FILUMLUM-300130 format. One record per atom (N, C-alpha, C, O): x, y, z; residue in three letters. Coordinates in steps of 0.001 Angstrom, whole numbers, padded with zeros to 6 digits, always signed. Atoms other than C-alpha are relative to their C-alpha. Example, Ala and Ser with C-alpha at 12.3 -4.5 7.8 and 13.67 -1.06 7.14 Angstrom:
<recs>
+000890-001190+000000Ala+012300-004500+007800Ala+000900+001200+000000Ala+001936+001181+000665Ala-000820-001190-000060Ser+013670-001060+007140Ser-000770+001090+000730Ser-000261+002198+000899Ser
</recs>
This chain:
<recs>
+001287-000269-001169Phe+015151-004746-018077Phe+000400-000061+001273Phe+001328-000727+001731Phe+000144-000086-001438Gly+014660-003989-014802Gly-000646+001654+000448Gly-000668+002660-000262Gly+000563-001018-000533Leu+013061-001456-012679Leu+000372+000897+001529Leu+000865+000359+002520Leu-000471-000588-000759Asn+013649+001036-010464Asn-000896+000564+000755Asn-001407+001542+000210Asn+000941-000093-000765Met+011256+001361-007455Met+000412+000125+001176Met+001573-000237+001371Met+000013+000408-001130Ser+010745+001707-003794Ser-000117-001494+000485Ser-000780-002265-000208Ser+000081+001537-000750Ser+010983-001651-001728Ser-001616-000192-000289Ser-002111-000954-001120Ser+001516+000178-000492Ala+007201-001186-000677Ala-001200+000224-001610Ala-002292-000253-001918Ala+001102+000426+001630Glu+005860-000423-004576Glu+000164-001115-001288Glu-000562-001455-002221Glu-000435+000786+000936Glu+007765-002683-006344Glu-000512-001449-000319Glu-000438-001903-001461Glu+000688+001017+000803Pro+006084-005802-006497Pro-000929+000244-000715Pro-001154-000227-001830Pro+001898-000261+000867Ala+002529-004389-007365Ala+000669+001081-001221Ala+000354+000736-002360Ala-000597-000816+001131Lys+004390-001639-009661Lys+000290-000996-001172Lys-000398-000956-002192Lys+000084+001013+000985Met+005843-004736-011632Met-001270-001199-000342Met-001376-002032-001242Met+001055+000812+000422Leu+002781-006449-011413Leu-000828+000475-001242Leu-001183-000051-002297Leu+000772-000816+001347Ala+001012-003796-013347Ala+000754+000058-001292Ala+000206+000004-002392Ala-000782+000309+001001Gln+003660-003949-015472Gln-000763-000606-001208Gln-001355-000197-002208Gln+000588+001289+000574Phe+002639-007100-016623Phe-001043-000236-000591Phe-001343-000891-001588Phe+001467+000141+000373Gln-000538-006712-016675Gln-000767+000921-001461Gln-001817+000754-002081Gln-000098-001024+001076Glu+000031-003684-019340Glu+000522-000542-000800Glu+000071-000215-001897Glu-000355+000774+001163Asn+001940-005952-021377Asn-000654-000995-000475Asn-000410-001315-001639Asn+000423+001221+000370Leu+000004-008816-021567Leu-001551-000209+000332Leu-002055+000168+001389Leu+001449+000278-000116Ser-003532-009797-021907Ser-000231-000644+001238Ser+000764-001139+001766Ser+000321+000493-001185His-005466-011071-018740His+000006-001475-000275His+000405-002292+000555His-000375+001391+000326Gln-005559-014268-020584Gln+001228-000625+000533Gln+001496-001494+001363Gln-001645+000598+000050Glu-002117-014797-020812Glu+000945+000235+001170Glu+002009-000316+001452Glu-000707-000365-001303Met-001180-013176-017706Met-000191-001247+000845Met+000660-001586+001667Met+000591+001181-000987Ser-003171-016338-016095Ser+000341-001362-000583Ser+000315-002457-000022Ser-000425+001457+000511Arg-002053-018823-018544Arg+001606+000094+000601Arg+001739-000822+001412Arg-001229-000358-000192Ile+001953-017629-017867Ile-000294-000536+001535Ile+000257-001635+001607Ile+000306+000112-001205Ile+000698-017954-013832Ile-000306-001458+000152Ile+000167-002051+001121Ile+000413+001523+000032Glu-000570-021399-014350Glu+000638-000634-000611Glu+000160-001760-000473Glu-000890+000587+000578Glu+001855-022682-016233Glu+001130-000188+001089Glu+001308-001268+001653Glu-000809+000049-001114Leu+004683-021574-013727Leu-000422-000753+001363Leu+000414-001430+001962Leu+000578+000783-001366Glu+002571-022993-010600Glu+000065-001637-000391Glu+000500-002392+000478Glu+000200+001170+000197Gln+002049-026308-012364Gln+001477-000555+000037Gln+001771-001626+000566Gln-001421+000577-000068Leu+006002-026446-012988Leu+000725-000412+001343Leu+001496-001327+001631Leu-000712+000495-001300Cys+006695-025964-009411Cys-000757-000760+000772Cys-000250-001133+001829Cys+000545+001804-001055Leu+004091-028925-007883Leu+000433-000937-001034Leu+000214-002099-000693Leu-000803+001106+000332Thr+005989-030824-010655Thr+000908-000197+000414Thr+001259-001376+000458Thr-001352+000150-000276Ile+008894-030411-009578Ile+000301-000537+001633Ile+001130-001311+002110Ile+000109+000645-001697Lys+007784-030631-005563Lys-000210-001209+000314Lys+000224-001871+001256Lys+000430+001511-000323Asn+006004-033779-006312Asn+001016-000936-000683Asn+000887-002152-000544Asn-000882+001241+000547Thr+008857-035465-008238Thr+001091-000025+001111Thr+001443-001070+001658Thr-001284+000078-000720Asn+011701-034431-006135Asn-000444+000802+001432Asn+000496+001492+001827Asn+000564-000565-001352Gly+009806-033003-002702Gly-000015+001181+000210Gly+000364+001953-000670Gly+000675-001158-000105Pro+008700-030236-001237Pro+001116+001759+000199Pro+000855+002956+000076Pro-000760-000781-000149Asp+012159-028728-000440Asp+001046+000636-001160Asp+002039+001350-001016Asp-000666+000168+001474Gln+013231-028818-004290Gln+000163+001690-000747Gln-000495+002023-001733Gln-000060-001704+000668Phe+014022-024903-005305Phe+000238-000199-001882Phe+001086-000898-002437Phe-000627-000081+001516Val+013823-024145-009350Val+000678+000995-000324Val+000318+002046+000205Val-000534-000920+000211Thr+016509-022143-011060Thr-001266+000541-001231Thr-002056-000067-001953Thr+000991-000747+000632Ala+014633-019143-012643Ala+000706-000332-001918Ala+000130-000438-003001Ala-000441+000478+001641Ala+017332-020018-015754Ala-000512-000978-000559Ala-000828-000869-001744Ala+000962+001044+000723Ser+015636-023270-016328Ser-000894+000117-000301Ser-001273-000320-001387Ser+001680+000073+000037Ala+012033-022348-015549Ala-000244+001185-001044Ala-001340+000997-001571Ala-000209-001009+000882Val+012549-019131-017912Val-000137-000811-001696Val-001041-000577-002497Val+000040+000751+001020Thr+013575-021698-020852Thr-001315-001021-000212Thr-002079-000865-001164Thr+001145+000385+000114Phe+010942-024134-020213Phe-001320+000237-000233Phe-002074-000440-000932Phe+001207-000812+000396Leu+008111-021880-020096Leu+000007+000421-000927Leu-000880-000011-001663Leu-000178-000196+001688Gly+009228-020190-023318Gly-001008-000320-001032Gly-001917+000190-001686Gly+000232+000849+001292Gln+008988-023121-025335Gln-001669-000571+000727Gln-002707-000589+000066Gln+002062+000749-000538Asp+005317-024678-023247Asp-000776+000993-000321Asp-001931+000679-000606Asp+001144-000560+000247Leu+003838-021381-023882Leu+000218+000253-001578Leu-000788+000660-002158Leu-000037-000105+001430Gly+005080-021174-027558Gly+000422+001130-000476Gly+000250+001489-001641Gly-001650-001372+000619Tyr+007795-017965-027690Tyr+001028-001001-000609Tyr+001399-002166-000462Tyr-001277+000970+000746Asp+010429-018524-030026Asp+001277-000027+001074Asp+001973-001041+001121Asp-001286+000152-001353Asp+013131-018152-027182Asp-000467+000726+001156Asp-001592+001078+001513Asp+000211-000826-001459Thr+013873-016438-023960Thr-000454+001579-000068Thr-001262+002249+000575Thr+000125-001535+000493Asp+014056-013091-025438Asp-001253+000127-000194Asp-001843+000700+000721Asp+001451-000366+000328Gly+010648-012978-026952Gly-000891-000026+001458Gly-001350+000969+002020Gly+000055+000234-001121Phe+009600-014512-023965Phe-000317+001454+000891Phe-001327+002141+001045Phe+000264-001344-001053Glu+010508-011627-021500Glu-000154+001260-000914Glu-000298+002202-000134Glu+000544-001030+000852Ala+009781-008982-024253Ala-001934-000423+000347Ala-002799+000253+000903Ala+001725-000352-000523Ala+006083-010018-023820Ala-000112+000260+001306Ala-001206+000521+001806Ala+000525+000106-001830Leu+006512-009904-020024Leu+000197+001483+000263Leu-000417+002128+001112Leu-000055-001626-000229Gly+008007-006172-020638Gly+001296-000035+000926Gly+001963+000999+000958Gly-000978-000207-001029Ala+010723-007147-017888Ala+000533-001485+000090Ala-000170-002369-000399Ala-000757+001559-000124Ser+012861-010419-017253Ser-000606-000599+000868Ser-001318-000082+001729Ser+001030+000914-000491Phe+011481-013212-016060Phe-000027-000274+001767Phe-000912-000786+002453Phe+000073+000341-001445Glu+013070-013119-012351Glu-000433+001212+000358Glu-000315+001382+001572Glu+000527-001158-000494Asp+011684-009897-012035Asp-001703-000415+000307Asp-002312+000002+001292Asp+001159+000198-000301Phe+008231-011397-012469Phe+000043-001174+001286Phe-000618-001206+002324Phe-000043+001347-001604Val+009082-014600-009954Val-000191+001012+000993Val-001203+000813+001665Val-000020-000578-001057Lys+009602-011925-007579Lys-001225+000699+000648Lys-001624+000606+001809Lys+001305-000196-000484Cys+006546-010266-007543Cys-001118-000783+000103Cys-002208-000277+000369Cys+001163+001052-000165Met+004449-013645-007510Met+000056+000171+001506Met+001114+000393+002094Met-000212+000233-001294Pro+003204-013852-003932Pro-000264-001110+000768Pro-000450-001156+001984Pro+000349+001759-000010Phe+002588-017636-003983Phe+001577-000728-000212Phe+001723-001945-000320Phe-001260+000942+000190Leu+006526-018336-004420Leu+000821+001191+000897Leu+000628+002388+001113Leu-000930-000476-000743Glu+009397-017761-002343Glu+001274-000441-000628Glu+001689-001554-000954Glu-001416+000047+000844His+012649-016898-003899His+001745+000511+000931His+001682+001266+001901His-001167+000084-000342Lys+016387-016799-002923Lys+001006+000141-001072Lys+000813-000404-002159Lys-001052+000204+000889Met+019659-016064-004616Met+000905-000978+000518Met+001371-000744+001634Met-000923+001221+000139Asp+021869-019438-004895Asp+001467-000462-000431Asp+001882-000362-001586Asp-001562+000312+001053Asp+025393-020561-005659Asp-000099-001283-001177Asp-000227-002479-000915Asp+000181+000401+001263Gly+025205-021671-009350Gly+001086-001224+000151Gly+001904-001365+001061Gly-000991+001100+000043Pro+027044-024928-010500Pro+001437+000123-000414Pro+002191-000850-000455Pro-001739-000436-000061Asn+030708-022691-011271Asn-000376+001091+000613Asn-000038+002121+000031Asn-000021-001175-001873Gly+029670-020272-007644Gly+000271+001163-000415Gly+001008+002087-000069Gly+000337-001518+000240Glu+028439-017928-009587Glu-001881+000202+000787Glu-002534-000709+001296Glu+001439-000139-001064Gln+024775-016419-007864Gln-001178-000113-001103Gln-001028+000365-002228Gln+000832+000629+000767Gln+021703-017758-009378Gln-001769+000403+000547Gln-001717+000211+001761Gln+001046-000111-000592Leu+017912-016943-008472Leu-000943-001583-000015Leu-001033-002206-001073Leu+000983+001365-000554Val+015668-020145-007309Val-000790+000426+000396Val-000659+001435+001089Val+001517+000186-000918Phe+012140-020468-006239Phe-000541-000869-000222Phe-000328-001802-000996Phe+001012+001636-000371Arg+009599-022686-005230Arg-001222+000544+000499Arg-001424+001705+000856Arg+001260-000564-000973Leu+006180-022716-003775Leu-000207+000489+001103Leu+000600+000036+001915Leu-000158-000443-002046Lys+005447-021084-000197Lys-000909-001543+000276Lys-001820-002128-000310Lys+000883+001177-000621Pro+004478-024045+001918Pro-001474+000801+000328Pro-001659+001960+000698Pro+001382+000105-000396Arg+000773-024308+002391Arg-000201-000275+001553Arg+000206-001363+001959Arg+000119+000824-001485Pro-000212-024414+006466Pro-000012-001212-000008Pro-000750-001861-000750Pro+000585+001287-000617Leu+000029-027431+007922Leu-001202-000251-000066Leu-001641-001120-000820Leu+001568+000045-000764Thr-003476-027011+009398Thr-000691+001283-000658Thr-000155+002385-000542Thr+000181-001036+000192Pro-005571-024860+007842Pro-000669+000544+001029Pro-001209-000156+001886Pro+000687-000446-001116Arg-006960-022087+009999Arg-000247+001359-000322Arg+000319+001780-001331Arg+000405-001184+000719Tyr-008420-018677+009672Tyr+000369+001025+000739Tyr+000329+001266+001946Tyr-001394-001268-000084Thr-006227-015725+009395Thr-000818+001470-000562Thr-001734+001582-001378Thr+000640-000780+000184Lys-006925-012400+009468Lys+000997+001271+000108Lys+001617+001651+001101Lys-001438-000842-000023Lys-004513-009717+008248Lys-000372+001551-000202Lys-000898+001982-001228Lys+000221-001018+000236Thr-004781-006412+008862Thr+000974+001326-000312Thr+002014+001500+000324Thr-001257-000608+000432Phe-002967-003633+007150Phe-000935+001557-000368Phe-001852+001729-001172Phe+000335-001281+000242Lys-003366+000474+007772Lys-000063+000664-000920Lys+001145+000707-001155Lys-000559-000549+001172Ile-003452+002466+004675Ile-000306+001415+000660Ile-001216+001739+001423Ile-000309-001492-000676Thr-002294+006188+005421Thr+000442+000728-001415Thr-000201+001742-001688Thr-000405-000529+001563Lys-000750+007169+001812Lys+000217-001330-001521Lys-000059-002483-001852Lys+000804+000717+001694Ser-000701+006282-001830Ser+001171-000968+000061Ser+000599-002051-000066Ser-000415+000961+000188Glu+002159+004102-001839Glu-000456-001510+000705Glu-000042-002636+000429Glu+000214+001622-000618Asp+000414+001429+000557Asp-001006-000577-000548Asp-001215-001752-000249Asp+001266+000427+001280Leu-002678+001058-002150Leu+001256-000838-001059Leu+000698-001360-002024Leu-000808+000459+001089Trp+000766-000429-004291Trp-000091-001624+000860Trp-000211-002628+000157Trp-000057+001437-000434Arg+000787-003603-001752Arg-000523-000988-000960Arg-001487-000559-001594Arg+000441+000246+000567Val+000283-006357-003641Val-001091-001417+001196Val-000726-001938+002249Val+000592+000516-000563Cys-002671-008476-002627Cys-000642-001278-000733Cys-001490-001191-001621Cys+000630+001003+000489Met-003279-012254-003221Met-001393-000492+000646Met-001434-000848+001824Met+001230+000554-000636Lys-006788-013302-002582Lys-000188-001173-000387Lys-000338-001409-001586Lys+000437+001578+000943Thr-007444-017040-002956Thr-001260-000151+000322Thr-001813+000398+001275Thr+000874+000425-000412Val-010300-018703-003355Val-000741-000223+001662Val-001943-000366+001886Val+001036+000253-001360Thr-011207-019161+000458Thr+000509+001317+001030Thr+000550+001273+002259Thr-000238-001344-000600Gly-010014-015089+001029Gly-001430+001079-000368Gly-002359+000849-001142Gly+000737-000812+000345Trp-011944-012004+001168Trp-000071+000853+000359Trp-000133+000601+001562Trp-000681-001421-000492Ile-011407-008283+001884Ile-001155+000731+000949Ile-002344+000716+000629Ile+000839-001163-001095Glu-013105-006007+004648Glu+000554+001030-000249Glu+001755+001238-000419Glu-000268-001599-000308Ile-013548-002359+004658Ile-000227+000742+000983Ile-000121+001948+000758Ile+000339-000770-000672Pro-014573-001359+007996Pro-000832+000844-000075Pro-002049+000832+000111Pro+000436-001534+000008Glu-014926+002005+007540Glu-001296+000555-000581Glu-002039+001467-000218Glu+001030-000426+000642Ile-017278+002085+005234Ile-000938-001890-000320Ile-001618-002356-001234Ile+001108+001160-000267Glu-018944-001353+006182Glu-000052-000814-001737Glu-001079-000576-002374Glu-000309+000125+001591Phe-017888-002966+002341Phe+000602-001423-000100Phe+001613-001461+000602Phe-000772+000778+000170Glu-016766-006411+001431Glu+000094-000379-001227Glu-000890-000519-001953Glu-000220+001033+001334Ile-015040-008066-001553Ile-000140-001568+000233Ile+000635-002151+000991Ile+000414+001442-000867Gly-016582-011720-001116Gly+001208-001292-000826Gly+002322-001209-001344Gly-001039+001459+000195Leu-015101-015338-001935Leu-000248+000265-001733Leu-001270+000737-002233Leu+000229+000404+001567Asp-014676-015803-005767Asp+000850-001188-000232Asp+001943-001402+000294Asp-000463+001000+000687Asp-014095-018864-007673Asp+001497-000414-000390Asp+001828-001577-000620Asp-001573-000320+000492Lys-010245-017959-008594Lys+001104+000613+000569Lys+000739+001598+001212Lys-000979-000955-000811Arg-007164-016533-007187Arg+000181+001096-000779Arg+000131+000982-002004Arg+000203-001326+000688Asn-006930-012796-007993Asn+001455+000604+001031Asn+001458+000551+002261Asn-000927-000397-000105Ile-003485-011286-007642Ile+000300+001069-000598Ile+000798+001187-001718Ile-000434-001517+000193Asp-003115-007721-007529Asp-000189+001045+000791Asp-000807+000815+001830Asp-000624-000590-000850Ala-002144-004461-006182Ala-001525+000475+001061Ala-002615+000478+000487Ala+001271-000759-000831Ile-004893-002957-003196Ile-001160+000825-000917Ile-002383+000877-001043Ile+000744-001213+000733Tyr-005673-000363-005351Tyr-000824-000621-001276Tyr-001924-000180-001609Tyr+000902+000489+000960Asn-006777-002479-008217Asn-001020-001069+000655Asn-002150-000858+000213Asn+001139+000530-001110His-008918-004699-005928His-000796+000650-000084His-001753+000321-000784His+001082-001058-000347Leu-010780-001791-005008Leu-000891+001123-001252Leu-002041+001558-001322Leu+000320-000656+001202Ala-010859+000114-008239Ala-000902-001090-001284Ala-001577-000681-002229Ala+001239+001193+000529Gln-012737-003496-009699Gln-000997-000125+000307Gln-002033-000140-000357Gln+001561-000284-001011Ala-015103-003454-007231Ala-001137+001303-000294Ala-002359+001410-000398Ala+000776-001352+000677Lys-015960-000009-008256Lys-000602+000183-001411Lys-001590+000793-001821Lys+000083+000567+001636Phe-016132-000794-011623Phe-001094-000824-000167Phe-001845-000668-001129Phe+000703+001056+000687Asn-018156-003789-011406Asn-001552+000971+000769Asn-002547+001278+000112Asn+001129-000704-000403Leu-020633-001817-008791Leu-001105+000762-001213Leu-002290+000649-001529Leu+000514-001774+000893Thr-021383+001315-011209Thr-000436-000949-001329Thr-001531-000657-001809Thr+000941+000578+000934Gln-022019-001321-014121Gln-000836-000597+000393Gln-001946-000443-000117Gln+001558+000741-000841His-024302-003215-012247His-000972+000904+000120His-002031+000670-000461His+000972-001236-000277Ala-026103+000132-011085Ala-000444+000346-001444Ala-001604+000441-001847Ala+000664-000538+001524Arg-026194+001166-014675Arg-000804-001314-000954Arg-001611-001159-001871Arg+000557+000869+001023Ala-027033-002293-016090Ala-001674-000469+000004Ala-002377-001086-000796Ala+001341+001123-000857Ser-030348-003077-013527Ser-001074+000775-000720Ser-002174+000240-000859Ser+001089-000500+000614Gly-032238-000293-015445Gly-001475+000504+000992Gly-001428+001369+001866Gly+001157-000372-001221Thr-035942-000082-013572Thr+000151-001199+000471Thr-000592-001417+001428Thr+000258+000906-001209Gly-035178-003303-012280Gly+000515+000540+001284Gly+000287-000345+002109Gly-000731-000373-001188Met-033517-001670-009384Met-000383+001163+000689Met+000243+002204+000489Met+000510-001393-000838Ser-035288+000852-007129Ser+000971+000918+000374Ser+002077+000576+000793Ser-001052-000941-000031Asp-033745+004233-006898Asp+000585+000409+001381Asp+001613+001068+001536Asp-000993+000161-001181Asp-033036+003954-003280Asp+001267-001052+000075Asp+002325-001018+000703Asp-001469+000906-000107His-030916+000977-004081His+001000+000489-000999His+002205+000581-000764His-001261-000623+000465Lys-029284+002424-006775Lys+000728+001254+000622Lys+001907+001492+000357Lys-000455-000942-000545Ala-028658+005203-004990Ala+001028-000153+001029Ala+001990+000615+001052Ala-000823+000847-000733Ala-027004+002882-002032Ala+001306-000500-000787Ala+002398-000212-000298Ala-000948+000430+000553Ile-024797+001314-004410Ile+000808+000997-000712Ile+001996+000753-000929Ile-001012-001412+000747Leu-023560+004922-006288Leu+000745+000398+001050Leu+001918+000699+000832Leu-000489-000620-001153Glu-022923+006029-002570Glu+001583-000704+000161Glu+002692-000184+000276Glu-000911+001427-000289Thr-020791+002761-002161Thr+001185+000522-000998Thr+002344+000622-000597Thr-001067-000251+001230Cys-018900+003832-005619Cys+000814+000935+000472Cys+002041+000840+000483Cys-000950-001011-000491Ala-018115+007193-004040Ala+000980-000063+001321Ala+002009+000561+001577Ala-001025+000390-000935Gln-016808+005777-001075Gln+001058-000291-000121Gln+002083+000271+000266Gln-001611+000242+000648Leu-014378+003790-002723Leu+000701+000333-000648Leu+001814-000193-000675Leu-001125-000969+000309His-012992+006430-004744His+000434+000818+000752His+001517+001366+000547His-001360-000699-001199Gly-012311+008323-001271Gly+000654-000613+000384Gly+001728-000094+000688Gly-001258+000957-000457Leu-010552+005332-000184Leu+001471+000184-000727Leu+002616+000433-000348Leu-001431-000273+000929Leu-008392+005500-003242Leu+001032+001226+000221Leu+002231+001196+000497Leu-000380-000913-000118Asp-007919+008805-003135Asp+000687+000673+001552Asp+001364+001647+001882Asp-000996-000092-001955Ile-006803+008531+000951Ile-000515+001067+000378Ile+000448+001756+000716Ile+000257-000695-000593Asp-008938+011148+002156Asp+000253+000236+001454Asp+000605+001290+001983Asp-000702+000568-001585Glu-008241+009556+005800Glu+000439-001070-000217Glu-000024-001624-001214Glu-000078+001004-000289Pro-006709+006757+006647Pro-000973-000760+000038Pro-002071-000413+000474Pro+001419+001148-000482Trp-008763+003393+006594Trp+000959-001294-000059Trp+002172-001361-000255Trp-000329+001542-000413Thr-008351-000361+007163Thr-000244-000907-001003Thr-001369-001241-001374Thr+000175+001328+001064Phe-007616-003042+004606Phe+000324-001369+000846Phe+001450-001652+001257Phe+000308+001361-000714Ile-008743-006552+006351Ile+000214-001046-001280Ile-000215-000683-002376Ile-000013+000969+000972Leu-007897-009786+004217Leu-000242-001120+000969Leu+000624-001472+001770Leu+000252+001212-000704His-009689-012727+005802His+000241-000953-001189His+000138-001027-002413His+000015+001640+000852Asp-008986-016178+005130Asp-000284-001142+000558Asp+000541-001524+001389Asp+000599+001197-000561Ser-010712-019141+006072Ser+001285-000942+000389Ser+001573-001034+001583Ser-001117+000881-000103Glu-007415-021772+005441Glu+000966+001074+000641Glu+001511+000665+001667Glu-001053-000993+000063Gly-005125-018645+005703Gly+000966+000006-000838Gly+002108+000253-000449Gly-000908-000182+001467Thr-003518-018720+002137Thr+000368+000911-000840Thr+001311+000879-001631Thr+000240-001220+000235Ser-004420-015492+001314Ser+001256+001079+000488Ser+001317+001320+001694Ser-001150-001081-000679Glu-001076-012720+001620Glu-000094+001397-000835Glu-000631+001793-001869Glu+000020-001671+000340Leu-000502-009218+001309Leu+001847+000056-000026Leu+002519-000365+000917Leu-001586-000107+000455His+003414-008570-000195His+000061+001345-000109His-000860+001859-000744His-000270+000856-001099Pro+004847-007138+001384Pro-000876+000141+001084Pro-001991+000658+001158Pro+000922+000426-001428Asp+003940-008116+004932Asp+000453+000993+001080Asp+000010+000774+002207Asp-000387-000560-000824Asp+005615-005476+006669Asp-001348+000764+000295Asp-002340+000901-000421Asp+001350-000336-000296Asp+003306-003715+009102Asp-001224-000399-000129Asp-001958+000566+000079Asp+000975+000816+000407Val+000422-006013+008290Val-000229-000752+001598Val+000618-001642+001669Val+000931+000810-001413Leu-001250-007551+012093Leu+000063-001194-000768Leu-000227-001158-001964Leu+000884+001421+000286Val-001713-011249+011610Val-000931-000700+001290Val-000418-000981+002373Val+000742+000596-001309Glu-004403-012702+013985Glu-000692-001170-000097Glu-001364-001220-001127Glu+000582+001215+000391Tyr-005740-015885+014082Tyr-001552-000011+001013Tyr-001502-000672+002051Tyr+001267-000051-000385Pro-009591-015273+015214Pro-000616-000890+001039Pro-001084-000454+002091Pro+000929+000707+000071Asp-011112-018409+015770Asp+001126-000896+001302Asp+000702-001792+002032Asp-000834+000600-001466Glu-007716-019383+018554Glu-000262+000726+000902Glu-000818+000185+001858Glu+000475-001135-000802Ala-008225-016290+020335Ala-001497+000139+000756Ala-001695+000671+001848Ala+000971+000677-000521Arg-011401-017269+020991Arg-000629-001390+001100Arg-001420-001547+002030Arg-000419+001328-000534Gly-010739-020712+021856Gly+000134+000191+001414Gly-000561-000203+002351Gly-001221-000592-001445Gly-008172-019130+024657Gly-001301+000757+001140Gly-001353+000720+002370Gly+000940-001043-001124Glu-011462-016603+025802Glu-001060-001142+000452Glu-001919-000627+001168Glu+001043+000541+000070Ala-013792-019797+025973Ala+000239-000764+001658Ala-000628-001500+002130Ala
</recs>
C-alpha cells in the first residue's frame, strides 16, 4: 500500500480513498475504536504516552473482527499508518523502536487547557485548497461570507475534505427543496436552489472565496494548517473594551 500525492492534497485524498473503500458506518466504527484506544492508553499511562502503530493495528484489527492485519489493511485500501496520518484529531511522529528501528507512534492531540472561541480562516484560490481536511466537531460551524452561508452545529464530529463538506450541504439543500413539494413557497424554493448554484460555483472556484471554521471551544481543525489565519475573537473584543 502507499499513495503518492502533494503534501497539501495527501490527507484529504487518503481520507477520500478510505471513504470509498469503507461504508460510512464502518469508517465511523474504526475512528471511534481508534479514539477509544487512545483514551484508554491516555487514562492508563498519562497524556504523554504514545501508541505504536504496529501494536494498534493488531489490536484494532482483532477488536473490529478482521482475520488479521493484512485483512484490516485490505479493507482500508492502504496501510494503517496512512490512516493514522490523515486523522486530524491525532498527532504522530517517528520514534526509535526497541531494536533501534524507526516506528510510527501517535496519540490524541491535547485539548485546549481552557476552551475558547476560535476562528480559523482559509482563502480558497485553487482546486488543491478544497482537499484540505476539515474536522468539524460538535462545537464547530462553517461560514462562507461571500454567499452569507453557514453549515451549522451537528451532534457528532465530521471529518472530511472541504470539498465534501460543501458538496454534502448542497446535496442536503437540493433534497430538502425537492422533498418539500407544495409545503414550501416558490420563492423559498428558488432561494434554496440559488444557494445550491452558489455552492456549485464555489466548488468550481469561479473566483477566490473564504472558508471560515468557527469553534466555541477551539477543538475543530483544518489539516494541514499552513496559510490558515487563527484568531480568538472573544480575546480581541476583551482587549478593546
